[in-house]
N, C-alpha and C positions, 0 to 999 in steps of 0.2 A: 431497431433491435428486435422489437416484438414481431415485426413482419418476417424476420428471419428465424424466429423461434428461439432466440437467445433468452435464457431465463436466469443465468448466473453471470455476475460481473466480477472480475478481478480488478482491484483498484490500487494504483500507486501514484505517488506525486509528492509535491512539496507543500509545506505548511499544513501538516496533518490536522492541526487544531482549527483550521478554517477551510481552505480550498478542498482538501481531501474529504474532510468531514461533511461539508455541504454537498459534495458530489455523492457521497455514500448515502446521506439522508434522502436526496432526490431520487436515487435509484431504489432505495428501500421503500419509500412511499409510493413508488410506482409498481411495487410488487416483485422487484428483482431480488434474488438471493445475492448478497454482497459479501465479498471476501477481501479483506485488506492484506496486501503484501507488506507486512510491517517493515521488513528490511529494505524495501524499495520506497520508503517514505521518509520524510524528515521535516523538522520544524525549526523555529528560531533557537530552540534549545532542546536538549534531550528530555528535560523535565516536561515541557509543553507537549511534546510528542507522546511521551509515556502517559501523561494525564488524559489526553484525548483518547488514546487506545483503551485505557482502563475504564473510562467513563462509558464508552459506547460498545465495547466488544461484548459479544453474546446477546446484545439487544438489537443493534442496527446491523452489525456485521460480525462475521467470524474472522479470526486472525490466523494467518499462516505466514510462512516465509517462502521466498523464491526457492531456496534450497530444499525445503520440505516438499514443495509442489513439484519441482523439477530437479531432482538430485544431480542430474548430469548437465545442468545449464552452463556450468563453467567451461565445458568442452564444446559448447555451441560456438558458432563463429563470432557472436557478439560477447562472449564470456569475458574476454580480456577488457574490452571497452566498458562493459557493465561493472566489472570489479574495480576498474580505475575510477569510474564515476562515483561509485559507492565510497571509495576511500577519500575522494575529494570532498564529498558531502559530509562524511564523518569528521574530517579535519575542520571543516567550516563550522559545523554545529558544536564541536568541542571548544572552539575559540570563543 
């Protein structure tokens, strides 16, 4: 990434309180500006996800959403698949 001049990372994934958080810490400690796409992450419960975001936002990473970053993402070719995956994840974390 450094050899390509990349300075900022957008991060998304599962298990916000562990996998995502450790990735964010690793990037932050290497000098990258890190941004968490909150609506593209999930954890074993909504509470765990929200706790991890609250604890480290504005320290290790900034927080935004995919919609805020790319307001027209739903019209992109992957929009339907992304929306379907998000609804499946939401249903699983709510259970």
